[in-house]
C-alpha positions in Angstrom: -69.2 79.2 27.3 -68.7 82.2 24.9 -69.6 84.9 27.7 -66.9 83.1 30.1 -64.7 83.4 27.6 -65.6 87.1 27.2 -65.5 87.8 30.7 -62.1 86.1 31.4 -60.2 88.3 28.4 -61.8 91.2 29.8 -60.0 90.7 33.3 -57.1 90.6 31.6 -57.8 93.6 29.9 -58.3 95.4 33.0 -55.3 93.8 34.9 -53.0 94.6 32.3 -54.0 97.9 32.1 -54.1 98.7 36.1 -50.9 97.3 35.9 -49.5 99.2 33.4 -51.1 102.4 35.2 -49.3 101.9 38.6 -46.9 102.5 36.9 -44.5 99.2 38.4 -41.4 100.5 37.6 -41.0 103.0 39.8 -42.7 100.8 42.5 -39.6 98.9 42.1 -37.3 101.8 42.6 -39.1 103.1 46.0 -38.8 99.9 47.5 -35.6 100.2 47.0 -34.8 102.7 48.1 -37.2 101.1 51.4 -34.5 98.1 51.3 -31.7 100.2 51.8 -33.3 102.1 54.3 -34.1 98.8 56.2 -30.4 98.2 56.0 -29.5 101.0 57.2 -32.1 100.3 60.3 -30.2 96.8 60.5 -33.5 95.1 60.6 -34.3 91.1 60.0 -34.9 89.4 57.2 -38.5 89.0 57.3 -39.2 93.0 57.8 -36.1 93.6 55.3 -39.1 92.1 52.8 -42.2 93.3 54.3 -40.1 96.9 54.3 -39.7 96.6 50.4 -42.8 95.0 49.7 -45.0 97.2 51.9 -43.5 100.2 49.5 -43.9 98.4 46.1 -47.7 98.2 46.9 -48.0 102.0 48.3 -46.4 102.7 45.3 -48.5 101.4 43.1 -51.5 103.1 44.8 -50.1 106.4 44.8 -49.0 106.2 40.6 -52.4 104.7 39.8 -54.2 108.0 41.6 -51.8 110.2 39.8 -51.6 108.2 36.3 -55.8 108.7 36.5 -55.8 112.8 37.8 -52.8 113.6 34.9 -54.3 111.1 32.0 -55.1 114.4 30.3 -51.3 115.7 30.2 -49.8 112.5 30.2 -51.3 111.6 26.7 -50.0 114.6 25.0 -46.4 114.4 26.2 -43.6 112.7 24.3 -41.6 111.7 26.5 -41.7 108.3 27.7 -39.2 107.7 30.1 -41.2 105.0 31.7 -44.4 103.2 30.8 -47.1 104.9 28.7 -49.8 106.2 31.2 -52.3 103.8 29.8 -55.5 106.1 30.9 -54.0 108.6 27.6 -55.3 106.2 25.1 -58.7 104.0 24.6 -59.2 101.8 27.5 -61.8 99.8 29.4 -60.8 101.4 33.1 -63.5 103.4 34.5 -62.5 105.7 37.6 -64.3 103.5 40.1 -62.1 100.9 39.0 -58.9 102.9 39.3 -60.1 103.5 43.3 -61.2 100.5 44.2 -58.4 98.7 42.8 -56.0 101.9 44.6 -57.9 101.1 48.2 -57.6 97.1 47.9 -53.8 97.7 47.9 -53.4 100.1 50.1 -55.9 98.1 52.9 -53.7 94.5 51.5 -50.2 96.7 54.0 -52.2 95.9 57.0 -52.8 91.7 56.5 -49.5 91.9 54.7 -47.4 93.7 58.1 -49.4 91.7 60.4 -48.1 88.9 59.1 -44.5 89.4 58.6 -43.6 92.3 61.6 -41.7 91.2 64.7 -44.7 92.3 67.5 -46.9 93.8 65.1 -49.6 92.9 67.2 -48.5 95.2 70.1 -51.2 98.3 70.4 -47.9 101.0 70.0 -46.8 99.5 67.0 -50.3 98.8 65.5 -51.1 102.7 66.3 -47.8 103.7 65.5 -48.1 101.6 62.0 -51.9 103.4 61.1 -50.3 106.5 61.8 -47.8 106.6 59.3 -49.9 104.4 56.6 -52.2 107.8 57.1 -49.5 110.1 56.6 -48.9 108.4 53.0 -51.7 107.9 52.0 -53.0 111.7 52.7 -49.9 113.0 51.4 -50.6 110.8 47.9 -54.5 111.8 48.0 -53.6 115.4 48.2 -50.7 115.2 46.1 -52.8 113.8 43.0 -57.0 114.2 44.1 -58.5 117.9 43.0 -59.3 119.7 44.5 -56.3 120.1 46.4 -54.2 118.5 43.8 -51.0 119.7 45.1 -48.8 118.6 42.0 -49.8 121.2 40.4 -49.5 124.0 43.0 -46.2 126.0 43.4 -43.6 124.4 46.2 -46.5 122.3 47.2 -45.4 119.9 45.0 -42.0 119.7 46.4 -42.9 119.8 49.8 -45.6 116.8 49.7 -43.4 114.9 47.7 -40.8 115.3 50.8 -43.1 114.3 52.9 -44.1 111.1 50.7 -41.0 109.8 49.8 -38.9 111.9 52.7 -40.3 111.4 55.9 -43.2 108.6 55.5 -40.8 106.3 54.3 -38.2 105.9 56.6 -40.4 106.6 59.6 -43.0 103.4 58.2 -39.3 101.3 57.7 -38.3 102.2 61.2 -41.3 100.6 62.6 -41.4 97.3 60.9 -38.5 95.5 63.1 -38.9 93.8 66.2 -38.6 96.8 68.6 -41.8 99.7 68.1 -39.2 101.8 66.8 -35.5 102.6 65.7 -33.0 104.6 67.1 -33.8 108.4 66.2 -30.2 108.7 64.6 -30.4 106.2 62.1 -34.2 107.4 61.4 -32.7 110.9 60.3 -30.1 109.3 58.3 -33.2 107.3 56.7 -34.5 110.8 56.4 -31.5 112.5 54.8 -30.6 109.5 52.6 -34.8 109.9 50.8 -34.7 114.1 50.7 -31.2 113.3 48.9 -33.2 110.6 46.9 -36.2 113.0 45.8 -34.0 116.7 45.6 -32.2 114.6 42.8 -35.2 113.0 40.6 -38.4 115.7 41.2 -36.8 118.7 39.8 -35.4 117.2 36.4 -38.9 115.1 36.1 -41.0 118.9 36.3 -39.0 120.7 34.2 -39.4 117.8 31.4 -43.2 118.2 31.8 -42.7 121.6 31.8 -44.7 122.7 28.5 -47.3 119.8 28.8 -47.9 121.6 32.6 -47.9 124.8 30.9 -50.8 123.1 28.2 -52.7 121.6 30.5 -52.6 124.2 33.6 -51.2 122.6 36.2 -48.6 125.2 37.9 -46.0 123.4 38.9 -42.6 125.1 41.0 -41.1 125.1 37.7 -43.7 126.5 35.8 -43.9 129.3 38.1 -40.7 129.7 38.1 -40.1 129.7 34.1 -37.3 127.7 32.5 -34.4 129.4 32.7 -35.2 130.2 36.8 -36.1 126.2 36.8 -33.2 125.3 35.3 -30.6 127.0 37.7 -32.9 125.9 40.7 -32.7 122.7 39.7 -28.7 122.9 39.5 -28.1 123.7 42.1 -30.2 121.8 44.4 -28.3 118.4 42.6 -25.3 119.9 43.1 -26.0 120.5 46.9 -27.5 116.4 46.6 -23.8 115.2 45.4 -22.5 117.6 48.3 -24.6 115.6 51.1 -24.2 112.4 49.3 -20.5 112.8 50.1 -20.5 114.0 53.3 -22.9 111.0 54.7 -20.8 108.6 53.5 -18.0 110.0 54.7 -19.8 109.7 58.3 -20.8 106.2 57.4 -17.1 105.0 56.0 -16.1 107.5 59.9 -18.4 104.7 61.7 -17.5 101.6 60.0 -20.4 101.7 58.4 -19.6 101.5 54.8 -16.5 100.1 53.6 -13.7 103.0 52.6 -14.5 103.3 49.2 -14.8 106.1 46.1 -17.1 104.8 43.9 -20.2 107.1 45.2 -18.1 110.1 45.0 -17.6 108.5 41.0 -21.5 108.9 40.7 -21.5 112.3 42.0 -18.6 113.4 39.4 -21.3 112.0 36.8 -24.2 114.1 38.0 -22.1 117.2 37.9 -21.0 116.3 34.2 -25.3 116.5 34.2 -25.9 119.6 35.4 -23.5 121.4 33.7 -24.6 120.2 30.6 -28.1 121.2 31.5 -26.9 124.8 32.4 -25.3 124.8 28.9 -28.0 123.4 26.8 -31.0 125.1 28.5 -33.5 122.9 27.0 -35.8 120.1 27.9 -33.2 117.6 26.4 -30.7 118.4 29.2 -32.8 117.9 31.2 -33.8 114.4 30.5 -30.2 113.8 30.2 -29.8 115.5 33.6 -33.2 113.1 34.3 -31.6 109.8 33.1 -28.0 109.5 34.8 -29.4 110.4 38.5 -31.4 107.7 37.7 -28.7 105.1 36.6 -26.5 106.8 39.7 -29.3 106.2 42.1 -29.8 102.8 41.2 -26.4 101.7 40.9 -25.6 103.7 44.4 -28.6 101.7 45.8 -26.5 98.7 44.9 -23.5 99.9 45.7 -24.5 100.9 49.8 -25.9 97.5 49.8 -22.5 95.6 49.1 -20.3 98.5 51.0 -22.3 98.2 53.9 -20.4 95.3 54.9 -19.3 95.2 58.7 -22.8 96.1 60.2 -24.6 93.9 57.4 -22.8 90.9 58.0 -22.2 91.2 61.8 -26.4 91.3 61.7 -26.9 88.3 59.5 -24.2 86.3 59.8 
């Protein structure tokens, strides 16, 4: 009886650590991005659910791998922007458990989508879904796992992130509707939207981590450029992001896909203020404020997008 109790306690402890290392808060963020893309594609309700939950599961696996191979740098990183990496502390998890958990989560995507996605059993759709999953999984492995570990290689860290978030998610979601694939012009908008999101988040995150990445020998793009040049690049990229968001909103409004509303532009102004604060301060705190600002404006922007996406949304679902 005592051994069964101890086993149950260990299972609960392992499950908790696996959940922490999977960073579910990031999974939630990416699931909302997938939901926003699915709304843009005008997918049916069951496909909206599948899009959101699929990307949530994929993200759990991605961050599990990332957490395991980043445990050294995360253990000395004081920022605590989200749940701390439990693998940097005293924990019961081993490499085989992390890898098994990751593989299990990714395998679950197959039966999950076969149940929820319309016409998912057609040969063409199955092959395309497998291909899309391979793009995401290979990109994730290349990003975190040695000897590749592209997250510690300048320029390649950004390119790989663009592939995972900017290309994989819009293409994958495009396969979850009743047709084999959605219209290419919508996919193009989805890729543009995700590129804009990546542009705003990835560089500020690396700026915050610059000192710890230098300590453990991770030569990210920011480490390669140095703080001063990296701050200028980050500022320029975020300003381009704001411009692209303005243009994208105008395009959607002109095509009667959004209610005319200037709230998204006000969010852009908030980001611009945070950019100039970073240029003035030139330090980690400025990068941290920019990162938090963009996380809030992106989350708020996703909610506003859903609310303003009314004519098409109402016509599709009601």
